[in-house]
C-alpha positions in Angstrom: -71.6 2.7 -56.5 -71.1 0.3 -53.6 -73.3 0.5 -50.6 -72.0 2.1 -47.4 -71.7 -1.3 -45.6 -69.5 -2.7 -48.3 -67.0 0.2 -47.8 -66.8 -0.5 -44.2 -66.1 -4.2 -44.9 -63.2 -3.4 -47.2 -61.7 -1.0 -44.6 -62.0 -3.7 -41.9 -60.3 -6.3 -44.1 -57.4 -3.9 -44.9 -56.9 -3.2 -41.2 -57.0 -6.9 -40.4 -54.3 -7.6 -43.1 -52.0 -5.0 -41.6 -52.3 -6.6 -38.2 -50.8 -9.8 -39.6 -47.7 -8.0 -40.9 -44.5 -8.0 -38.8 -44.0 -4.8 -37.0 -40.4 -3.5 -37.0 -39.4 -2.0 -33.7 -36.7 0.6 -33.4 -33.6 -0.8 -31.7 -32.6 1.2 -28.6 -28.9 1.6 -27.7 -29.5 2.5 -24.1 -28.0 0.3 -21.5 -31.4 0.0 -19.9 -32.4 -2.4 -22.7 -29.2 -4.5 -22.5 -30.0 -8.0 -21.3 -28.9 -9.0 -17.8 -26.6 -11.6 -19.3 -24.9 -9.0 -21.5 -24.5 -6.7 -18.5 -23.0 -9.4 -16.3 -20.7 -10.4 -19.2 -19.6 -6.8 -19.6 -18.9 -6.4 -15.9 -17.1 -9.7 -15.7 -14.7 -8.8 -18.5 -11.2 -8.9 -17.1 -10.1 -5.7 -18.7 -13.4 -3.8 -18.3 -15.1 -1.6 -20.8 -12.1 0.7 -21.6 -10.0 -2.1 -23.0 -7.9 0.1 -25.1 -7.1 2.4 -22.2 -6.1 -0.6 -20.0 -3.9 -2.1 -22.8 -2.2 1.3 -23.3 -1.5 1.6 -19.6 -0.1 -1.9 -19.4 2.1 -1.3 -22.4 3.3 2.0 -20.9 4.1 0.3 -17.6 6.1 -2.4 -19.3 8.0 0.2 -21.3 8.6 2.2 -18.2 10.0 -0.9 -16.4 12.7 -1.3 -19.0 13.3 2.4 -19.4 14.3 3.3 -15.9 18.1 3.1 -15.4 18.4 5.3 -12.4 17.9 5.2 -8.6 15.6 7.2 -6.4 15.7 6.3 -2.7 17.6 3.5 -0.9 14.5 1.7 0.3 13.6 0.6 -3.2 16.6 -1.9 -2.9 17.5 -2.2 0.8 14.0 -3.0 2.1 12.9 -5.4 -0.6 15.4 -6.8 -3.1 18.3 -7.0 -0.7 16.2 -8.7 1.9 14.8 -11.2 -0.6 18.3 -12.0 -1.8 19.4 -12.7 1.8 16.3 -14.9 2.3 17.1 -17.1 -0.7 20.9 -17.1 -1.1 21.9 -16.6 2.6 24.2 -13.7 1.9 23.4 -10.0 1.8 23.0 -7.1 4.2 20.1 -6.6 6.6 19.8 -3.0 7.7 19.1 -2.0 11.3 15.4 -1.9 10.6 15.5 -5.7 10.3 17.6 -6.2 13.4 15.1 -4.0 15.3 12.2 -5.8 13.6 10.6 -2.7 12.2 9.9 -4.3 8.9 8.0 -7.4 7.9 8.9 -10.1 5.5 5.5 -10.2 3.6 6.6 -7.8 0.8 10.2 -9.2 0.3 8.6 -12.7 0.1 7.1 -11.8 -3.3 10.6 -11.3 -4.8 12.1 -14.1 -2.7 9.6 -16.6 -4.1 10.7 -15.9 -7.7 14.4 -15.9 -6.7 13.9 -19.3 -5.1 12.3 -20.8 -8.2 15.2 -19.5 -10.3 17.7 -20.8 -7.8 16.2 -24.3 -7.9 16.2 -24.3 -11.7 19.8 -23.2 -11.7 18.9 -20.0 -13.6 19.7 -17.4 -10.9 21.9 -15.2 -13.1 21.9 -11.5 -12.3 20.2 -10.7 -15.6 17.3 -13.0 -14.8 17.0 -11.8 -11.3 16.8 -8.2 -12.5 14.2 -9.2 -15.1 12.1 -10.9 -12.5 12.2 -7.8 -10.3 10.6 -6.0 -13.2 8.0 -8.8 -13.7 7.1 -8.7 -10.0 6.5 -4.9 -10.1 4.5 -5.3 -13.3 2.4 -8.2 -11.8 1.6 -6.1 -8.7 0.5 -3.2 -10.9 -1.7 -5.4 -13.1 -3.4 -7.0 -10.0 -4.2 -3.6 -8.5 -5.3 -2.2 -11.9 -7.7 -5.2 -12.6 -9.6 -4.3 -9.4 -10.6 -0.9 -11.0 -12.5 -2.1 -14.1 -15.9 -1.5 -12.6 -15.4 2.2 -11.9 -17.1 4.9 -13.8 -15.4 5.6 -17.2 -16.2 9.3 -17.7 -12.7 10.3 -16.5 -9.3 9.8 -18.1 -7.6 9.0 -14.8 -9.6 7.7 -11.8 -8.3 7.1 -8.3 -7.5 3.4 -7.8 -9.0 2.7 -4.5 -12.2 4.9 -4.6 -14.5 2.7 -6.6 -15.5 0.3 -3.8 -16.8 3.2 -1.8 -19.1 4.4 -4.5 -22.6 3.5 -3.4 -21.2 1.9 -0.2 -22.2 -1.7 -1.0 -21.0 -4.4 1.3 -20.3 -6.8 -1.6 -17.2 -4.7 -2.4 -16.1 -4.6 1.2 -14.0 -7.7 1.0 -12.1 -6.4 -2.1 -11.1 -3.0 -0.8 -10.7 -4.0 2.9 -8.3 -6.7 1.7 -6.3 -4.0 -0.1 -6.3 -1.8 3.0 -5.2 -4.7 5.2 -2.4 -5.7 2.8 -1.2 -2.1 2.4 -1.1 -1.7 6.2 0.8 -5.0 6.6 3.5 -3.8 4.1 3.6 -0.2 5.3 1.6 0.7 8.4 1.4 4.4 7.5 -0.6 3.4 4.4 -3.7 3.5 6.7 -3.5 7.3 6.8 -5.1 8.1 3.4 -7.5 5.2 3.9 -9.1 6.6 7.1 -11.4 9.2 5.6 -12.5 6.7 2.9 -13.2 3.9 5.4 -15.1 6.4 7.6 -17.3 7.5 4.7 -18.0 3.9 3.8 -18.9 3.0 7.4 -21.1 6.1 7.7 -23.1 5.3 4.6 -23.5 1.6 5.4 -26.9 0.8 6.9 -25.8 -2.5 8.4 -22.8 -1.2 10.3 -22.6 -4.1 12.7 -22.6 -6.6 9.8 -19.9 -4.6 8.0 -17.6 -4.8 11.0 -18.3 -8.4 12.1 -18.6 -10.0 8.6 -16.2 -8.0 6.6 -13.7 -5.8 8.4 -12.8 -8.1 11.3 -12.4 -11.4 9.3 -10.3 -9.7 6.7 -8.1 -8.0 9.3 -7.8 -11.2 11.3 -6.7 -13.3 8.3 -4.3 -10.7 7.0 -2.7 -10.0 10.3 -2.4 -13.7 11.1 -0.7 -14.4 7.8 1.8 -11.5 8.5 2.5 -12.8 12.0 3.1 -16.3 10.7 5.5 -15.1 7.9 7.5 -13.0 10.3 7.5 -15.8 12.9 9.2 -18.1 10.3 11.9 -15.6 9.3 12.5 -13.7 12.6 12.3 -16.9 14.7 10.0 -15.3 17.2 6.5 -13.8 17.3 6.8 -10.1 16.2 4.2 -7.5 15.5 6.3 -5.4 13.2 3.5 -2.9 12.5 3.5 -1.8 16.1 7.3 -1.5 16.2 7.2 0.6 13.0 4.6 3.0 14.4 6.3 3.2 17.8 9.6 4.1 16.2 8.3 6.6 13.6 5.3 8.1 15.4 5.5 7.6 19.1 9.2 8.1 19.5 9.6 10.2 16.3 13.2 8.8 15.8 12.9 9.3 12.1 14.1 12.9 12.6 17.6 11.4 12.8 17.5 11.3 9.0 16.4 15.0 8.8 13.5 17.2 9.6 11.5 19.9 7.9 9.2 22.7 9.1 5.5 21.8 9.6 4.4 23.5 6.4 6.9 21.8 4.1 4.4 19.5 2.5 2.0 22.4 1.7 4.7 24.9 0.6 7.1 22.5 -1.2 6.4 18.8 -1.0 2.9 18.7 -2.6 3.5 21.3 -5.3 6.7 19.4 -6.3 5.0 16.0 -6.4 2.2 17.3 -8.6 4.6 19.3 -10.8 2.9 20.6 -13.9 -0.4 19.1 -12.9 -0.8 21.6 -10.0 -2.8 24.3 -11.9 -5.1 21.6 -13.4 -5.6 20.1 -9.9 -6.6 23.5 -8.4 -8.9 24.1 -11.4 -10.5 20.7 -11.1 -11.2 21.2 -7.4 -13.8 23.8 -8.4 -15.4 21.7 -11.1 -15.6 18.1 -9.7 -19.0 16.9 -8.5 -19.8 17.0 -4.8 -19.4 13.2 -4.5 -15.7 13.5 -5.1 -15.2 15.9 -2.2 -14.2 12.9 -0.1 -11.1 12.5 -2.3 -10.1 16.1 -1.7 -10.7 15.6 2.1 -8.4 12.5 1.8 -5.6 14.6 0.2 -5.8 17.4 2.8 -6.1 14.9 5.7 -3.0 13.0 4.5 -0.9 16.2 4.2 -2.0 17.4 7.6 -1.1 14.1 9.3 2.3 13.8 7.7 3.0 17.4 8.5 2.9 16.5 12.2 5.9 14.3 11.8 9.3 15.9 11.8 10.9 13.7 9.1 9.4 14.4 5.7 10.0 13.1 2.2 8.4 13.5 -1.1 7.6 9.8 -1.5 5.5 9.7 1.7 2.7 11.6 0.0 2.8 9.7 -3.3 -0.4 7.7 -2.4 -2.5 10.9 -2.8 -1.5 11.3 -6.5 -4.3 9.0 -7.9 -6.9 11.1 -6.0 -5.4 14.3 -7.4 -5.6 13.0 -10.9 -9.4 12.8 -10.7 -9.5 16.5 -10.3 -6.9 17.0 -13.1 -9.1 14.9 -15.3 -12.2 17.1 -14.7 -10.1 20.2 -15.4 -9.0 18.8 -18.7 -12.5 17.5 -19.6 -13.9 21.0 -19.2 -11.3 22.9 -21.2 -12.4 23.8 -24.7 -10.2 26.2 -26.6 -7.1 25.3 -24.5 -7.6 21.6 -24.2 -5.0 20.6 -26.9 -2.4 23.0 -25.8 -2.9 21.9 -22.2 -2.5 18.2 -23.1 0.5 19.0 -25.2 2.1 20.9 -22.3 1.4 18.1 -19.9 2.7 15.4 -22.2 5.9 17.3 -23.2 6.8 18.5 -19.7 6.2 15.1 -18.1 7.9 13.2 -20.9 11.0 15.3 -20.6 11.1 14.8 -16.8 10.4 11.1 -17.2 13.2 10.6 -19.7 15.7 12.7 -17.7 15.0 11.1 -14.3 14.7 7.7 -15.8 17.8 7.6 -18.0 20.2 10.3 -16.7 19.6 11.7 -13.1 21.2 9.5 -10.4 22.2 6.6 -12.6 25.8 6.3 -11.5 25.1 4.3 -8.4 23.5 1.5 -10.5 26.2 1.6 -13.2 29.0 1.3 -10.7 27.4 -1.8 -9.1 27.1 -3.4 -12.6 30.8 -2.7 -13.0 31.5 -4.4 -9.7 29.3 -7.4 -10.6 31.2 -7.9 -13.9 34.6 -7.6 -12.1 33.5 -10.2 -9.5 32.3 -12.7 -12.0 35.4 -12.3 -14.1 37.7 -12.7 -11.1 39.3 -16.1 -10.9 39.5 -15.9 -7.1 36.5 -14.0 -5.7 37.7 -14.3 -2.1 40.8 -12.3 -2.9 38.9 -9.2 -4.0 37.0 -6.8 -1.8 35.0 -3.5 -2.1 34.7 -0.5 0.2 32.0 2.0 -0.7 33.0 5.3 0.8 29.9 7.2 0.0 26.9 8.4 2.0 25.3 5.3 3.5 23.0 3.2 1.3 23.9 5.3 -1.8 24.1 2.2 -4.0 22.3 -1.2 -4.2 24.2 -4.1 -2.7 24.3 -7.9 -3.2 20.9 -7.9 -4.9 22.6 -6.3 -7.9 26.0 -7.8 -7.6 24.8 -11.4 -6.9 28.3 -12.5 -6.0 29.7 -13.3 -2.6 32.3 -10.6 -2.8 33.3 -9.1 0.6 31.9 -5.6 0.6 31.6 -2.8 3.1 30.0 0.6 3.2 29.8 3.5 5.7 26.9 2.8 8.0 24.4 5.3 9.6 22.0 3.6 12.0 20.2 5.9 14.4 21.0 6.1 18.0 18.6 3.8 19.9 20.4 4.1 23.2 19.7 7.8 23.9 23.4 8.9 23.8 24.1 12.6 23.6 26.2 13.9 20.7 25.7 10.7 18.7 27.6 10.4 15.4 27.2 7.4 13.1 30.1 5.9 11.1 29.4 8.0 8.0 29.3 11.3 9.9 32.5 10.4 11.7 34.2 9.6 8.4 33.2 12.8 6.8 34.5 14.9 9.7 38.1 14.0 8.6 38.2 11.3 6.0 42.0 11.1 5.8 42.5 10.5 9.6 39.6 8.0 9.6 41.2 6.0 6.7 44.6 5.8 8.3 43.0 4.6 11.5 40.6 2.1 10.0 42.9 0.8 7.3 46.3 0.9 8.9 48.2 -1.8 7.0 48.2 -3.6 3.6 46.2 -6.6 5.0 43.2 -4.3 5.7 43.1 -2.5 2.4 40.3 -3.3 -0.1 40.8 -4.1 -3.7 38.3 -1.5 -4.9 37.4 1.9 -3.4 34.2 3.6 -4.6 33.8 7.3 -4.0 32.1 10.4 -5.3 34.4 12.8 -7.1 34.0 15.5 -4.4 36.0 13.3 -2.0 38.9 12.6 -4.3 41.0 15.7 -3.5 40.6 15.3 0.2 41.9 11.7 0.3 44.4 11.9 -2.6 47.4 11.4 -0.5 46.0 8.2 0.9 45.2 6.9 -2.6 48.7 7.6 -3.9 50.5 6.2 -0.9 48.4 3.0 -1.1 48.9 2.5 -4.8 45.3 3.1 -5.9 44.6 4.0 -9.5 41.4 5.3 -10.9 40.1 2.6 -13.3 36.5 3.6 -14.0 34.4 6.8 -14.0 30.6 6.9 -14.0 28.3 9.9 -14.5 25.8 10.3 -11.7 24.0 13.6 -11.8 24.0 17.2 -13.1 22.9 18.4 -9.7 25.6 17.4 -7.1 24.8 18.4 -3.6 26.9 18.1 -0.4 28.6 14.8 -0.1 27.0 13.6 -3.4 29.2 14.4 -6.5 28.5 14.6 -10.2 30.6 11.5 -10.9 31.5 8.2 -9.2 35.1 7.0 -9.3 36.3 3.5 -8.9 39.9 3.1 -7.6 41.6 -0.2 -7.8 44.7 -1.2 -5.8 47.6 -2.1 -8.1 50.4 -4.2 -6.5 53.7 -4.7 -8.2 53.8 -8.4 -7.4 50.2 -8.8 -8.5 48.9 -10.2 -5.3 45.9 -8.4 -4.0 45.1 -8.6 -0.3 41.8 -9.4 1.1 40.2 -6.7 3.4 39.3 -7.8 6.9 36.0 -6.5 8.1 
């Protein structure tokens, strides 16, 4: 039997041997234990943490660019592509907004730059021009999407511009204030949804003076100076188009010339239609979203109230609030349990059907007919001998940006009255009062008759005697919409003048 001291010695040696063995520590997966280098690498990743979601949205955006074969509103062509075409190729039509200097050249310059490169390379075919329009839209989307990769990732859809305000850190001020300034330069009314967000950021910032002097004012000065220089180059004189735009649409409220709605229209019709099948999920999400997202709801309501004060209202004016609304829809879907899959299926199917219908079917005739004119122009041996008259509601179709051929063309114009005359009627309204009398007055002889007349089918019967007497024959028909309304018909007809001696006259405009 060993003495007691020997037992203690053996125990001590055993304990000493254990201390020399390597101790295995449990690896923790918490982000608190991630090295600073890994965290900075993760934050600096171009696509962010949700790489698969970003790649999916990019792929969906590309697919959508090539899917859409329809038109929505005239401004998508007349205030961007048509202007860019005129800037580069020196022919095209500049609407009254440009003669009155209500629009700036900063946005069309994006498209014009690509057009100019193709023109210098001798590759300015209409197909490449159209493809580059898609690329420009896609590039703009990617640039704005890249700025959102540091946002929280617990929601499926997050508002694009909200992330710089989270935490109210000045280091993000340059990023989002640049976006605000650029949006204001392109469309001055874009400042409306930004005002509550900027106010929140300013209120939470401790160094308010530094925020204004070191971030807001320098960014605003640089952006506005750039806009002034660009417009000075193309207008030929110093012009503050943002002031002119606000003066026309807000102070003078002349936009009501193009229609007006009651004050509650956005709340009773506009907003529900824009949200569509997302509306119940938005309402549900408003009760579930955390308190920190209340500023987004305030922004939505604020924007609707401000736009409701203007007489002229359109669905597209309130599109900027959609990203904010999707935050609440995301919270609604995230908290659904039993009904989550049916809800997602309902949203997918309903929106997919609407997307396919509006992108492939509804209002496609105005694009198809201009493709037809483009082919006719390029196949014509003598382009100066042919001419086109578009007898449809003004700005119904794209123009030279889609034809890309110096073919003499004319359409019924509808500029607002800027002189204050009473009982003012534009050319389009005068035409539709009595189309037959107007045609005999404006096109009195063979020398004034165009080669092609483009009309909606609802006008055909009313001017049939003129078409017959002037030897016009219908040569093409294009479907436009299942929902004709007023002066807009379901189909578009192309009438071509057929002369017995085969010599078509050029129309004098």
